NUBA-275225 format. One line per 8 residues: number of its first residue (from 1); their letters; for each residue x, y, z of C-alpha. Coordinates in pm, 1 decimal. Example, Ala and Ser with C-alpha at 12.3 -4.5 7.8 and 13.67 -1.06 7.14 Angstrom:
1) AS) 1230.0:-450.0:780.0; 1367.0:-106.0:714.0
//
This chain:
1) MTDYRQGY) 17318.2:4670.4:-2969.0; 17413.1:4324.2:-2858.2; 17284.8:4153.5:-3171.7; 17395.8:4251.1:-3520.4; 17057.5:4144.6:-3653.8; 16903.8:4425.1:-3449.8; 17161.7:4664.0:-3594.8; 17086.5:4535.8:-3942.5
9) EFYRQISD) 16711.7:4588.3:-3896.1; 16779.5:4944.9:-3782.0; 17000.5:4997.8:-4087.9; 16721.0:4865.2:-4313.2; 16464.0:5097.6:-4155.6; 16687.1:5401.0:-4207.5; 16763.5:5294.1:-4565.6; 16390.2:5266.5:-4635.5
17) QHGLEPIN) 16324.8:5609.7:-4483.8; 16578.4:5759.6:-4723.7; 16465.2:5562.8:-5027.8; 16784.8:5357.3:-5043.1; 16815.9:4987.0:-5123.4; 16982.8:4814.8:-4825.1; 17249.2:4548.8:-4872.3; 17160.3:4199.3:-4751.1
25) FHYYILSL) 17263.2:4068.9:-4408.1; 17554.1:3866.6:-4548.4; 17720.0:4177.2:-4695.2; 17635.8:4375.0:-4382.9; 17830.8:4120.8:-4175.6; 18120.1:4126.3:-4424.5; 18155.1:4502.2:-4375.0; 18217.6:4464.5:-3999.6
33) SQQQLDAY) 18563.8:4451.5:-3845.0; 18708.8:4137.9:-3684.6; 18685.6:4311.3:-3346.6; 18312.7:4375.7:-3396.0; 18257.3:4015.8:-3508.2; 18452.6:3878.6:-3211.7; 18230.5:4077.8:-2975.1; 17920.7:3945.1:-3152.8
41) NEQAKMIG) 18048.2:3586.0:-3136.3; 18126.1:3617.8:-2764.8; 17774.8:3747.1:-2696.9; 17621.2:3469.8:-2910.6; 17813.6:3206.1:-2711.4; 17692.6:3350.7:-2380.2; 17327.3:3335.1:-2488.3; 17362.1:3003.5:-2669.2
49) GPIEYEVS) 17351.4:3136.3:-3025.3; 17488.3:2898.0:-3289.1; 17604.9:3154.4:-3546.0; 17968.3:3261.0:-3554.5; 18125.5:3496.2:-3806.5; 18478.4:3593.5:-3894.1; 18641.5:3819.4:-4149.5; 18773.3:3622.5:-4445.1
//
């Protein structure tokens, strides 16, 4: 998946199917590695996306 929002939506669907409460997108992003976030940021830059994330 090139967009972590798509991955997050998939995660939410699976959580719902199993009766689990999903974490919000902010915490979902925080659980990703710097390498995953760098790949997301690179893709966002190529398609003109304004959002950039990094592990803090």
